[in-house]
N, C-alpha and C positions, 0 to 999 in steps of 0.2 A: 504494500500500500504506500502510496506517495502522500506525504503529509503537507498540509498548509501551515506555514509559520508566519503569521502576519507581522510579527516583530522583526522579521528578517526579510521584509518584502521590498526594500528599496535599495537599488544600486543603479548603475548605468545600464541602459537598455537599448537594444537595437542600434540605430545609427548614432544614438547619443553615447552609448557605451555598451555594446552587445555583450551579454554574458554575465550579468551579475545580479542576482536578487530576484525580485518580483516572483515570489514563490507561487507556483501553481500546484495542483494536486490531483490525486485520483485514488483508486482502490485496487488492491490486488484481486478483488472479486471480479474486476473487469476481465481478468485472464480466464476465469471459469465461464464468464458470460460469453467471451469470444468463442470458446470451445463449443458451448451450447448453440451459439448462433451459427457456427460452421456446420454442425450436425443438422440443425433444423433447416438451414438453407439448402443443403444437399437433399434431404429427405422430402421436403415440402416443395421443392422447386417446380415439379410438374403441376401440382395443384395451384400454386400461386400464379403460375403462368396462365392457366386456364381462367382463373378469377380475373386477372388483369385484362385479358382479352375481352371477357364478357362485360366488365364493369367500367373500363377506362373511358374517359372522355376522349374525343378525337378532335384534332384541330379543325376549326370551321373552314379553313382554306387548305388547298393542296400545298404541300411544302415545295419550295423551289429547289431544294437539294435534300436528299435523304440523310446526308451526313455533313456536319459542319465541324471543322477542326480549327482550334485556336492555339497557336504556339506563342506563349508569352516569354519575351526576353527582357527581363526586368532592367530598366535603365538604359536600354540602347538609345543612343542619342541621334536625333534627326540630322543635325549638322555634320557630325562625324560620319554617319552612314552615307550621306550624300557625297561627301568628299571621297570616301573609299570606293563608292560606286563609280564616280567619275574617273577614278584611277584604274578601274578594271579589276579591283581586288576582291570584289564580292560577286562572283559570277552567278551563283544560284539566286541571290536576291535580285540581281539584274534580270535573270530569266523570269522570275516571278513578277517583276515590274512589267516586263514585256507582255506576259500573259494577261495581266490584269491592270494593276495600278500600284502606285507608291505615293503616300501622302504623309505630311506631318500630322501628328495627332495631339490635339490640345489636351493637356493634363488637367489636374484639379487645383483648387486653392485650399491649402498649399500642395505643391507637387511632391507629396511624401507617400511612400508605398502603402501604408495602411489606409490612408485617405483615398488614394487613387484606385487601388484594387477593390475597395469597398464600393466606390462609384461604378467601376467596371461591372461588378457582379449584380448590382441592384438597379442601375440606370437612374439613380437619383443623386442630387447634390448632398454635400455633407450635412446640411440642415435637416435632412430626412433620414440619413443612415447613422448619424450620431458619432462618427469617427472624424476627429479634427487634427490628431497628432498621435504620437506614441504615448504621450503622457498627458495627464490632466490632474489638477490639484484636488485634494480631498477638501470638501467644503468645511469640515470641522477643524482639521489639523493643518491644512495647507500642504501636507506632504504629497509628493508626486505618487501617482498610481497609474497602472495600466489603463488606457482608455478603451481597450477592446474587450476586456473580460472582467468579470466581477467574481470574487472568490469569497465564499462563506464557509465557516466551519461548524460542524455539528458533532457532538459526542455520541458514539455508538458503542455497543457492547456485543460480544459473542460469548455464548456459554451460559452456565448457570452456577450459582453459589460460588464456592471458592475457585471454580474453574473459569469464572467470568473474566473476559479480557476486554478492557476498554480501549478504544482508539478514536482518533479524530478522522471523520469522514468529511471531505470538502465538497462543496457544491459549486461547480464552475459554470458560470453563465456568460454567454456572449452578449456584449453590449452594442454590437452593430445591429441597427434596426433595419427595417424593410426586408424584402425577400429577394434572394438571388434569382436571376432569371431562370436558372436551371430548376428551381422549385416550381416555377410556372410551367416550364416544359414538362416536369414530372406530372403536373395536374392533367396534362393531355397525353400521358402515356409514353412520352419520349424518353429514351434511355440516355443517361448522362454519365460520363466518366470525368471526374474533376480531380486533378492531381496537383497538389502543392500550390494552390492559389492562396495568397496571403489573406488573412482574416477569414479563415474557415475553421477556426478552433474555438470552442469544441465543435466536433462535426455535427451536421444537421442531417435529418432524414431527407432522402430524395429517392427518386426512381433511378437507381444506378449505384455507382460506387464513388467514394471520395477518400482522399488521403490529405489530412490537414497540414497546414504549413505554419506561417508566422504565429508566434505565441505558444506553440507546443513547447513545454518545458523539458529540461533534462531530468534525469532520475532524482536529482537533488531538489527539484522544484524550482530551479532558477532558469533564466533564459540562456544559460550556457556558462559553466564555470570550469575552465581548464585547470590542470594541475602541473606544477613543475617540481621535480625532486632534484635537489642539488647539494653538493658538498661545499660549494663556494661560500664565502663569508656571508653570514646571515644579514639580510637587509631588513631593516625595520619597516613595518607597514605591508599592506597587501598590494598586489598589482591589480589594476583595473581589469575586471572580467576574469580574474583567475586567482589562484593561490600558489604561493611558493612554500614548499616544505623543505626545511633544512634537515639533511640526513647525514649520517656518518658512514664512512667506509672502513671496514675491517678486513684487511688483506684484499681478497677479491670479491667480498660479499657486501651488499648494501641492502639493509632492511627498510621497507617502506610500508605505509598504510594507505589504502585507497578509501576515500570518504564517500559515503553513499547518502541515502535518504535519512531524514531525521528519525530518531527512535519513535516508532509508532505508538508505543504505550506511554512514553514519557520523553517529550521533546527536550526537556532540560538536560537529559543525559547526553545530548549531542548526537551527531550522525552515527549511523551504523558504519562499521569499518570492515575492511578485508585486508589481511596481512599478505604481503608478497615480498619476494626478494629477487635481487638481480645479482647474477654471478658473472663477473667480468672475465672475458676470455682474452682480449687484446685491445689495442687502441680503437678498433672499429667494430668489435662484436661483443655480445654478452648473451647470457641465457636469462630468460624471464621465467620464474617459477611462480605460477598463479593458480591457486585452488586445484592443485593436483595435476596441472598441465605444465608443459615446458615449451617455450617458444624462443626461437633464436632472434635476437635483436641485431640489426645492422645499422651503423651510424648513418643518420640522415634518411632512413627509410621507415615508412609507416608499416606497422603490422597490419594484418587483416583485422576486421572487426572481431574483437574477442568478447565472449559472453562472461559477465561477472554476476555472481549470485549472492545477494545479501539476505541472510536469514532474518526473518521478521519475528517469527514465533514458532511454536511446535508445528512442524509439518508445513510451514508457510515460508516462502521466500519470494523475493522480487528480483527479476532479472534486468540487467542493463547491458549495453554494448559500448565498447570504447576502442580506440586505437592508440597505440603507444609508439613513441619514436625515441631512440637513443640519440642524444644530442652530443655527448662527449663522455670519454672515460678517463682522459689524462690531459692535463694534470688534475682536473677536477671531474667529478661525475655529474651528469645532468640527464634527466629523463623527462620527456613531455608526455602527458596523457590528455587526450581530448576530453571535453565534457562527456559525462556518461549519459548516452542517449537511452531513451526508453527502448527496450528490446522489441522490435516489430513482430517477432515471432511469438513472444509472450508479453504483450503490452500490459503495463501496469495501470493504464487508464485508456480511455477511448481516444484514439488518434486518427480514426477513420470510420467510414460508414460503408456497409455494415461492419461490425467489429471484426469479421473474418477477413476483410479486404487487406489490411496491413499484413495479416498472417499469410494470406495467399501470396502476396508479393515476396515476402521473406522466404517462403517455401520454394518459390519459383526462381529467385535470383540470389538468395542469401541475405545476410544482414545488410542493413543500409541505414543512413543517417535519418533520424526522425525529428531531431531538434528543429524548432521553428527557424532559427537563424543558425544554420548548421556550419557555415564557414567561419572559422575562428579568427575573426578580424583582430580581436584584442590580443590574441597570442602573438600576432605580428606586431601590432602597435606597441606592445610592451616588450618587444625585442626578445621574446622567448623563442619564437619561430623566426626563421629567415625567409626571405622572399620566395625562394624555390620551394620551401616547405609548404607555405600557404598556397602557392600556385598548384602544387600537386594535390593538396587537399580539395581545392575547388574543382579541379579537373576530374578527380575521382568521383565526387558527388554528382557532377554533370553526367558521368557515365551511368551511375545508378539511376538518375532521373530519366535518361534516354531509354534505358531498358524498360522502365515502367511505362513510359509514354508510347513506345513502339508496341508493347504488349497490348495497350489499349487500342491502338490503331488496327492491330491484327484482329482483335476480338469484337470491337464495336464497329460494325459495318454500316449501321444506320443509327443516327442519334448524334449526340454532342460529345466531343472530346476536347478537353482543355487541360493544358499542362504549362506550368510556369517554371522557367529556369531562372533562378535568382543569383546564380554565381556571376552572371554578367554585371549585376549591381555591385556585388562585393568586390570583384576584381577591379572595377573602375574606381571604387572608393580607395583602394589600397595602392593602386599602381598609377594613378593620374600624375604623380610627381615625376614619372619618367616621360610623360607626354608634354608636361608644362615645364619648359626649360627655366622659367623664372620662379618656380615654386620654392618656398623656404625649406621644404623637406627634401628637395632633390639633392642626392649625394654628389660630392665632387667628382667621384668616379662611378659612372653608371655601368653596371655589368652589361656587356654586349647582348647577352641573351634576354635582357629585360628592357632594353631601350625601346623596343617596339611592342611591349607587353599588351598595351591596349589594342593596337592594330592586330596583333596576333589573335587576341580574343575575338574580335569582330570576324576575322577570317575563319576561326574555328566555328563560330556560330553560323556563319554562312554555310559551312559544311553540314551542320545539323539541319539547316533549312533544306539543303539539297536532299538529304536522306529522308526528310519528312515529305518533301514534294514527291519523291519516288513512291511513297506509300499512299499518297493521295491522288495519284495520277490515274483515276478510274472514270473520270467524267461525271461522277455523281457526288463529288466532295467539294465543298467550298472551303478553301484554306485561307486563314488570316494569320499573319505574323505581326505582332504588335508589342509595343513597350508602354509602360504606364507613365513614363516621364523620360526626359533626357538626362544629360550629365554636364557637369561644369567643374572647373577648378575651384578649390577651396584654399586660398592663400592666407586670408585674414579672418579672424574671428571677432565678433562684436559682442561685448558684454553689456547686454541691455539693462541688466540690474544695476551695473555700475553707472550707466548713463541715467537711469531713473533716480539713483541716489544723488548724483551730482546735480540733478535738476530739481531736487526736493520732493520727488514723488515717492521715494522709498527711504526708510530710515533703518540703519543697521547698527546694532550694538557692537562696537569695535572689539570688545573683549570676547565676542562669540563669532567673529567674522569667519573663522576657519571651520566652524560647524557646517555640516552639509544640509542641503535640502531646505533652505529658507528658515532654518531654526534660529538664526541670529537676527532675524528681522523684528523690529518693534511694530507690531501690527496696529497698535493704537495711533500710530502716526503715519502709517504707510497707505498711500492711495492707489498704488499700482505696482505690479510685480511681473516678472517674466518667468516662464517655465515652458519646457518643451522646445521644439525646433524653430517655431515661428510666432509664438503667441505672447501677447501681453494681456494680463487680466486686471480689471478694475476691482478693487477691494470693496465690493458693494455691501452696504448694510442690508441685512435680511437674507443675503445669499451666503456669505461667509460668516463663520463664527465670530470673528472680530472685525467685521466690515465697518467702514467709517464713511464711505461715500454714498450719498443718497441717490437712489435710482431716479431716472428721469432727467430733468434739466441739468442738475449738477454733474451727473455721470456723463451725459452727452457733451457738455462743455469741456469736461476733463479729457474725454477721448479726442475731441477736436484739437485741443491744445497740445496734447502729447503728439498727435499725428503731425501737426504743423511744425513743431520743433524738431521731432526726430527725422522728418523727411529731409531736413537740411544738414544732417550729420555728415561731416567731411572727415575722411581719414587723413590725419596730419602727415602720415608717411608718404602717401601717394597724391594727396590733394584732390582726390575724387570722392564722390558721394558713395556711401556704402549701401544705401537703401534706394530702390527704384520706386516703390509705392507701398503705402500702408492702407490696408483695407479694414473697414468696420464690419464686423460679423453681422450686425443687424441688417446691413444693406447687402452684403455679399451672399448671404445664405437665405434659403426659404425652407420653411418646415418647422415642425413642432419641437425639434431638438436644437435649434440654433442658439438657444439660451445657454447650452452647455459648451459652446465654442469659446475660445479666447475672445475677448472684446475687440482686440486689434490683432490683425494678422500682418506680419512684416514680410514684404516681398523684397528680398535682398538683390543687390546688383551682382553681376558676374564676378566671381572671385571672392565673395564674402558669404559668411554664414554666421549664425549665432556661435558664441564662444563655447568651449567645452564646459566651463563652469556654469555659465548662465543657463545652459540647456537643462541642467538639473536643479536650478534655483539657487546656486551659489553665487557669491559676489567676489570679485577680485579688486585690484587697486587701480586698474586702468580700463579704458573702454575698448581699445583695439589691441589685438594680439596676433603675432605671427603664428600660423599653424605649422608646427614642426613635426607633427605626427605622421606616421605612414598613411593614416587615413587622410588622403590629400585631395580627393575629388568628392563632390557632393551635388545635390540637386535641391536642397532646401532653400531655394531662391524664389524670385518672382516667376510665376508660371510661364510668362512670355520668354524667359531665358532658356527654358529646358523642355521644349515640346518633345513628345515621343514619336514613334514611327508606326505606320500602318501599311503593310503590304497585303495584297489580296490577289488571288488567281482569277478574279473577275474585276472588271473595270468599275470602280466606284466613281459615280458622277458628282457626289456631294463635294463641294469645293473645300470646305474647312471642317472635316470630321472631328469629333470630340470623343474622348474616352467615354463620356456620358452617353453616347449614342450606340455603343456596342450592344448593350442588353436589348433595347427595343429592336435593333436591326436583326439580331439573331432570332428573336421571337418571331418576327415577321417572315424570316427565311423559312421557318418551320411551319408557317401558316397559323401561328397562334396570335391571339389578340394581345395588344400592348396594354398593360394595366394603366388606368388613368393617372395613378400616382407617379408614374415614371416621368422624369424631367427630360430625358433624352428623346431624340426623334430618330426614327428609322432612316438610315442612309439610303440614298438613291443609287441604283446601279444602272450602267449603260444598258438600255433596253435590248440592244442587239446581241448582248453577250450572255445574259442570264436566261437560261432555258428552264422551262418548267419540267422537272423530272418527276414522273409519277412514282410514288413509293411502292414498295412491295406490299403484299396484302398484310404482312405483319413484320415489324422490324426484326432483323436477325441479330441476336445478341448471344454470344457464346457464354454459357455459365462459367463462372470462375471456380475451378476445382482446386481443392487444397490437397497437395501431395501428401502421402503418408510418410 
């Protein structure tokens, strides 16, 4: 069972600091539920099939295509894609453009993955789907919390009398509102295969299968905590997104402990642990002894996914999977361990729908990454991993994703297939310093094999597109290749909280300035604060526990004043403005949830983003900062700076397509009515290219069998 620990719920997350905290949770009972689901699925499949055929609603119009395939390449930039196309370096995308069309794709406000992918799947603006950033402040404590899921704990017990065992069972609820368009397709009996689309956790029921993505935790209940074991001089403090364990070497032996989930019966006892040891062979090799198994470690090479088993109680254990890499043996010892992912073959909580689907994939292709943000960006930022280590990790995960995706293309011959590859986003975040020759984080000597890392990434993705096109070349499939936003350099960070402090809107107790997450702020004197990647919040009376600004005229005047002053902010180092535009949520969004948005949304200029400290509510001593982290590219800027891409094997006649328009477009392609609540509009296709393809009498969908 995976436990929720609210007291340990805050650390850097996602693009702010992937890997630390925000405990999520589940139950080992999900394992038994998954087994029962697998058995019932196989035994009852014929009966369920007959019932679906007899009772399902049918689309009122004939579908234009029996199958629609959407390949998502998170963060692929329109400008860079256009440049490489003109240079002839993306032949498959060029062929796709010739077959159909290529457009820039307008993203969302702000152009951040959880916001954008929520809009993609629902067809509504953020004011209706309730996702505005990765983080949002708690109304009582002001502490940052995840914006996409809510976690509650309840105490449960098993057994009777002295044999009763009490444990904490969490209830994980999605905060994204509105319905994904594949839920509407499900209403009309259309089969869906949805693989790793962000903001699909916890998984929702649908007609088809789904594997969740962003916000799926690791086994410890965090968004990804790596571990490093080293004999080097102990450094005080923790690394962002990970933990450093100081160990000692005795001759050729190094004893270590792997930390797992919190103790389910008493979290105060700390996490469950697994002892293992490493036997050093020579400068480049060692033996790993782990739970009765022996694995050879080679310097600089990852192991396969290894299963680790944490004993929870009598007869009960929780499995995870991780990869290890020997970093050095001489003169010091150092070992890296990825975050412990939920074991897809024995999931400790629901990570897909139906519960058997993640198990099916694991049986078919072996263990794979299940963590929502699987690529360990902070392992690289904190200089535990080297560039080539991170690149290898990303490429391996892409191979896992492609195997899943192509399995769906082979099995789902009619219906919807959507798969998102997010390694494109992670690699651009980390390697943009090699593309931008003026970046503060660019090393003096760039390794030749990494100088063109971003271009090489786009070329690899072009190869993926070519392989996808080959599987969709049947005349009955509409293929779209798209990204949720583009990309940009991130040279300078802006500490909005420092600016608010200098301008009298925020008051900080200097004796507590180093405290994290807004804890040093005097709320009785603070009118506004910044949190998340693009938001400024007004400390409203009646909304926040210690709010002081009256709603209405006072708040409106304050927002206008801050916007006017902040829009003139000039970087003293460059002499340029750091902010392109400031948006008021009340005007920018429509819908019942816009009150949950930041009051002001900052659209940064190219090269700028919120500073690392301000993103999690901390304040520093200056407004502008050089960004010297490996995380050197970003897209948390004004939407006009980072449009995404949209390729299609049919000619799209709509001149300026939006991410908002994808959901209604796909519904219309399947002949389904577009719900009135959707804000997007179906895109228009060139009339002479879109043929009406009559569907078969019944969609063909191969059952997913679980190997023994």
